[in-house]
C-alpha positions in Angstrom: -6.5 -9.8 2.4 -6.6 -8.7 6.0 -2.9 -9.4 6.5 -2.0 -7.2 3.6 -4.3 -4.4 4.9 -2.7 -4.6 8.3 0.8 -4.3 6.9 -0.1 -1.3 4.7 -1.7 0.5 7.7 1.2 -0.4 10.0 3.8 1.0 7.5 1.6 4.1 7.0 1.5 4.8 10.7 5.3 4.3 11.1 6.0 6.7 8.2 3.2 9.2 9.0 1.4 8.6 5.7 -2.3 8.7 5.0 -4.0 5.5 3.8 -7.2 5.4 1.8 -8.5 1.8 2.2 -10.4 1.4 -1.1 -11.1 -2.3 -0.3 -13.2 -1.3 2.7 -14.6 1.9 1.2 -15.9 0.0 -1.9 -17.5 -2.7 0.3 -14.9 -5.3 1.2 -15.3 -9.0 0.4 -17.6 -9.6 -2.5 -17.6 -6.0 -3.6 -15.9 -6.7 -7.0 -18.8 -8.7 -8.2 -21.3 -6.0 -7.2 -19.1 -3.4 -8.8 -19.0 -5.4 -12.0 -22.8 -5.6 -12.1 -22.9 -1.8 -11.8 -20.4 -1.3 -14.6 -17.6 -0.2 -12.3 -15.3 -3.2 -12.6 -13.9 -5.0 -15.7 -14.4 -8.7 -16.2 -10.9 -9.5 -14.9 -12.1 -8.4 -11.5 -8.8 -6.5 -11.0 -9.2 -3.3 -13.0 -12.0 -0.9 -12.9 -13.8 0.6 -15.8 -13.4 4.3 -16.6 -16.6 4.9 -14.6 -15.1 3.0 -11.7 -11.8 4.9 -11.8 -13.8 8.2 -11.9 -15.6 7.1 -8.8 -12.3 6.3 -7.1 -10.9 9.7 -8.1 -14.0 11.5 -6.7 -13.7 9.6 -3.4 -10.0 10.4 -3.1 -10.6 14.1 -4.0 -13.4 14.4 -1.4 -11.4 12.7 1.3 -8.4 15.0 0.7 -10.5 18.1 0.6 -12.3 17.1 3.8 -9.0 16.6 5.5 -7.7 20.0 4.3 -10.8 21.7 5.6 -10.5 20.0 8.9 -6.9 21.0 9.3 -7.6 24.6 8.3 -10.1 25.0 11.0 -7.7 23.9 13.8 
């Protein structure tokens, strides 16, 4: 997983793109099981539930809005 993460971050830096590392944000290794217990992850441990995707959307919205506010104050 770490190798994939490093490749994504490297490509993002080279192409001046933002990256939101959901793997790290949601807890890294072992987080899928915890998310399943909280009703955020489906039993395939790949797809989230509607509640999980709503959380992901809220996290993305808040990160984007925080970045916009930070750039407006410069």
